[in-house]
N, C-alpha and C positions, 0 to 999 in steps of 0.2 A: 604703701602707707599703712594699709590693712595687714598686709602679711608682718611687718615691724610690729604692730600692736597686738596680734596675736600670736606672734612669737614672745614677746616680753611677758605678756599674759600667763601665758604658759610654762613660761620658766618659771613664773613667781609661785605658781601653782606648782610644779617640780620641787622648790626650794624649801615647802613644808617639811622640816625634821619631825617626822611620825615617830622614828624609832627612840628619839630625845624625849620627845614631847609626852609619849605614852609611858614611857621608863619612869620620867619625874612625876607625872600623873598618879604612877602606882607604886610611888616610893622605892625603885629600883635602883641599882647601882646605873651608871654610865654606859651605855652598851658599847660606847667606843674603848673601853677598857678591857675589852674582851675580843678572842680571834684574830680577825684580820685588825678592829680598831677602826672598822668604818661603822655608820649608823644604819644599821639595816636590821631586818627580821633574823636572820640567822645569828646576828651576836646578841640580839636580846634573847633569844630563844636559849643561850648559853648562859645567860643568868639565872636560868632554871624556872622563867614564867613561861608557861607554853600561852596563856590566854593572852600577856602582854605581846607576845611572838606575832599572834594572830591576827591582833589589832594592827602591830604594824603592819604585815603583810598586805592586810586589806587598805589602810591607809594610803600605803607607797601604792600598790596598784591602782587605787581610786584616781590618785592624782594624773595618772598618764590616760587613764579612762576618761575622766571629766574634761580635759584639755582637749580632747579631740571629741567629744562630745557637743562641747561648746561651740567650736570650730563648726560641726557639721549641722549646728542647731541653726547657725545664722547662713547655712547654706553657701559657704566658702568652697571653692573647688579644691580638688583633690590634691593639688600641690600644696595648697596652704593647711588643708588639715592633715597633712602630713608633717609639713612646718612644726604645728600645733605639738602633735606628738614628739617630735623629734623635741622639740623645746624643753618640754616637761621632762622629757628622760635627762637631758643635758643639765636641766635644773636639779634634778636628785643627784647625780652626779657630780656637780659645782653648785651646791646651793648658796646664795648671798646670805643666807641665814646663818652657816656655819663655817664661814670663813672660807667658803669654796672648796670644802673637803667633805664631799658626801659618800654615799655609800655607792655599791658596783652598778645598783638600776634594773636587778633581776626582777623585782617584782611590779616596777615603774613600767618596765618593758612590756611585760605581761598585761598591763592594765592597756598599754598602747595598743597592744596586738588585738585585745577582748573588742575593742572599740573599731579597730580597722576590719577586723573581719573574723567572727568568731572561730573560723575553720581553723585558720590561723594560731589560734591561742590554743585550741584545743589538740591541734598537732603537735606545737611546742610543749605545750603542759605534759601531753603524753610521753614525750620524750624525756621531758625533765624528771618525771616520778620512775620512770624505768629507770634511768641511771643512778639517782638518788637511792632509789629502793636494793639497786643490787650491789652500790659501792659505798653508801653511807655519805657520800662525798659531796656536799652542796655546790662547790665549783666545779668539779666535773660534770655533774647535772646541768648546769649554767651553760657551761660552754657548748653541751652538747645542744641545748636547746635552741641559743645563740644560733648556732650554725644551721638548726632545721629549720628556724623563722623564714628566710628567704626562700627556702624549697619549698616548704607550704606556703607561704604568700603566691610564688609564680604558679605552683600545680590549680591552685585554686582560681586563677583567672583573675588576682587583685590590679589594679591601675598599676601603671608603671611607677607612680611616685608614692605609692605605698611599698611597695616590692623594693625600689630603692631605701624607704625610710629602715626598714626592715634590713636591709644589708650594712645601712651605717651605724645602726643600734648593734648589729653583729658583731662588728667591727671595734667598738668601743667598748663593748662588755670583754670580748677577747682582751683588749688593751689593757682593762683594768683588773682584768684576772691575771695578767704577767706574773707577779711573784706566787700563787696559786699553782700555775702550771709548772713551776720549780718547783713546787714542793710535790707534786703531783707525780711529777717525773724521778723525784730522787725519796719519795714514799714518807715524806713526814708531815702531808697536809691531814689537818684536822678533820674530824667525823662528826656527821652531826649527833648531838646527844652529850656530848662533853662540854665541861663546864669548867667555868674557873682559869680560862687560858689566859696568859697574857697578852697585849697586841702584838701580831707578829709584822714584820715589816716586809 
């Protein structure tokens, strides 16, 4: 019963659509009208407002971190804490607030990793930065970081439940980026800094 309560609460936290809320509050266009069509910080950035994109990034990351932190605060076991992080992540991917059409979960996954273990998050973020700076392709950076997260979780001696949740999140991130992978392979994937692009399927 406790696990179910934690999962439902974390899912609702993850369902808060910061990309849409921030954009509306700042009088910007709906971020779902840009790039991939998903409500996330990258598409908010494509509206041309860096502050809105940063606020969205912070909000989306905070969702994952808060869900894990709350479970830890109530001293649940490692498995339940991992479930909290995974549920928040799934809430972002499939939010009830947006008819289950959410973002790809990169920022929320980072927030979960930060709360599970800062070394995992730092390593994954370093990989993300290295790839995005060298390619300017946000999706490629996200994919690289997703693959790296379970590796860092294992190397840092994280509990098995934490390693497991990084594997599941990585698999879901890769799945959510399937269209991006196809565009990367054929050379048509959009790059960070481009504006005004119509949604791609």
